[in-house]
C-alpha positions in Angstrom: 18.1 25.9 24.8 14.9 24.7 26.3 12.8 27.2 28.2 10.6 26.5 31.2 7.0 25.9 30.4 5.5 26.2 33.9 3.3 29.3 34.0 3.7 29.9 37.7 7.5 29.8 37.4 7.3 32.2 34.4 5.2 34.6 36.5 7.8 34.4 39.3 10.7 35.0 36.9 8.9 38.0 35.4 8.1 39.4 38.9 11.8 39.1 40.0 13.1 40.5 36.7 10.7 43.5 36.9 11.6 44.1 40.6 15.4 44.1 40.1 15.0 46.3 37.0 12.8 48.8 38.9 15.4 48.9 41.7 18.3 49.2 39.3 20.0 46.1 40.8 22.9 44.8 38.7 22.9 41.0 38.2 26.5 40.7 39.2 25.9 42.6 42.4 22.9 40.5 43.1 24.8 37.3 42.6 27.6 38.4 44.9 25.1 39.5 47.6 23.2 36.2 47.3 26.5 34.2 47.1 25.3 32.4 44.0 26.8 32.2 40.5 25.4 35.0 38.3 24.6 32.3 35.6 21.9 31.0 38.0 20.3 34.4 38.2 20.4 34.8 34.4 18.9 31.4 34.0 16.1 32.4 36.4 15.5 35.7 34.6 15.6 34.1 31.2 13.3 31.3 32.3 15.8 28.7 31.4 16.0 26.8 34.7 13.9 26.5 37.9 16.3 27.0 40.8 16.2 25.1 44.0 14.0 26.7 46.5 17.0 27.6 48.7 18.7 29.3 45.8 15.6 31.2 44.9 15.2 32.4 48.5 18.8 33.6 48.6 18.3 35.6 45.4 15.0 37.1 46.6 16.5 38.1 50.0 19.6 39.6 48.4 17.3 41.6 46.1 15.3 42.9 49.1 12.3 40.9 48.2 10.4 39.0 50.9 10.0 35.4 49.6 6.3 35.3 50.8 5.6 38.0 48.1 5.8 35.2 45.5 2.5 33.8 46.8 0.7 37.1 46.5 1.5 37.9 42.9 -1.4 38.1 40.6 -1.8 34.5 39.3 -4.8 32.3 38.6 -4.1 29.3 40.7 -7.4 27.7 40.0 -6.7 27.5 36.2 -3.1 26.4 37.0 -4.5 23.5 39.0 -6.9 22.5 36.2 -4.2 22.8 33.5 -1.7 20.7 35.5 -4.3 18.2 36.7 -3.7 19.1 40.4 -6.4 18.0 42.8 -7.0 19.1 46.3 -6.2 16.4 48.8 -9.0 15.7 51.2 -8.5 14.4 54.8 -9.4 10.8 55.4 -12.5 10.2 57.4 -11.7 9.0 60.9 -13.1 5.6 61.7 -15.6 5.6 64.4 -15.4 2.8 67.0 
């Protein structure tokens, strides 16, 4: 099986896994609470699949995690941008009449 290579997704999966382990949340219970197949949660935790955003939000909310927390985890976004050739878009200059 192929595993996800995206470093930010890996950081998210690790964060979620650590959180549910700390809270003692069973994957089957989490899947039932999120109304998703438990295989989707295992794929997330094992870094096998990037879920749709709506599925990820359902899992996070069912675990008691605020989705906005994913943007405050320790992660080097600057290096991520360089590694993935992501540039910052700049607004177009307005034409003067």
